[in-house]
C-alpha positions in Angstrom: 105.4 89.0 102.2 108.8 88.4 100.5 109.7 84.9 99.4 111.7 83.0 102.1 115.3 82.4 101.3 116.1 78.8 100.4 118.2 76.6 102.7 120.7 76.2 99.8 121.1 80.0 99.5 121.6 80.3 103.2 124.2 77.5 103.4 126.1 79.0 100.5 126.1 82.5 102.1 127.2 81.0 105.4 130.0 79.0 103.7 131.3 82.1 102.0 131.2 84.0 105.3 133.1 81.3 107.1 135.7 81.0 104.3 136.3 84.8 104.3 136.7 84.8 108.1 139.2 81.9 108.1 142.4 83.0 109.7 140.9 86.4 110.7 138.1 85.6 113.1 136.4 82.5 114.5 132.6 82.6 114.0 130.0 81.2 116.4 126.8 79.7 115.0 124.9 82.6 116.5 127.2 85.0 114.6 126.2 83.3 111.4 122.5 83.3 112.2 122.5 87.0 113.1 124.5 87.9 110.0 122.1 85.9 107.7 119.0 87.4 109.3 120.5 90.9 108.9 121.6 90.2 105.3 118.4 88.6 104.0 116.0 90.3 106.5 114.0 88.6 109.3 110.9 88.3 107.1 112.9 86.1 104.6 115.2 84.3 107.0 114.3 82.4 110.2 116.4 81.0 113.0 115.1 77.5 112.1 116.2 77.9 108.5 119.7 79.0 109.7 119.9 75.9 111.9 119.0 73.7 109.0 121.6 75.4 106.7 124.2 74.9 109.4 123.2 71.3 109.8 123.6 70.8 106.0 127.1 72.4 106.0 128.1 70.1 108.9 126.6 66.9 107.3 128.2 67.6 104.0 131.6 68.1 105.6 132.1 71.6 104.1 132.3 73.0 107.6 133.1 71.6 111.1 132.4 72.6 114.6 135.5 73.3 116.7 135.6 74.1 120.4 138.0 76.6 122.0 136.1 77.7 125.1 133.0 77.9 123.0 131.6 76.3 119.8 132.8 77.8 116.5 132.1 77.0 112.8 135.2 76.6 110.7 136.4 75.0 107.4 137.7 71.5 108.0 141.5 71.3 108.2 143.2 70.4 104.9 144.8 67.0 104.5 148.4 66.9 105.8 148.2 70.0 108.0 148.6 69.9 111.7 145.6 70.9 113.9 
């Protein structure tokens, strides 16, 4: 069995994906989980690991949840910009 991907690797990959999608598409937590499982493979990446990686991104302030008819993961607004 392949070594599982670390939570740090997952959160960095998720952050990059959110950053690249900013202004183009809003990503749901499930979109990120599916993309990570596809990228790393289901044998290396679990839903639980993805949830922990998302939790770390939120707790660190690198990403925030927004709500527009559904929950989305986005970068926090920059200081001095309107929401």
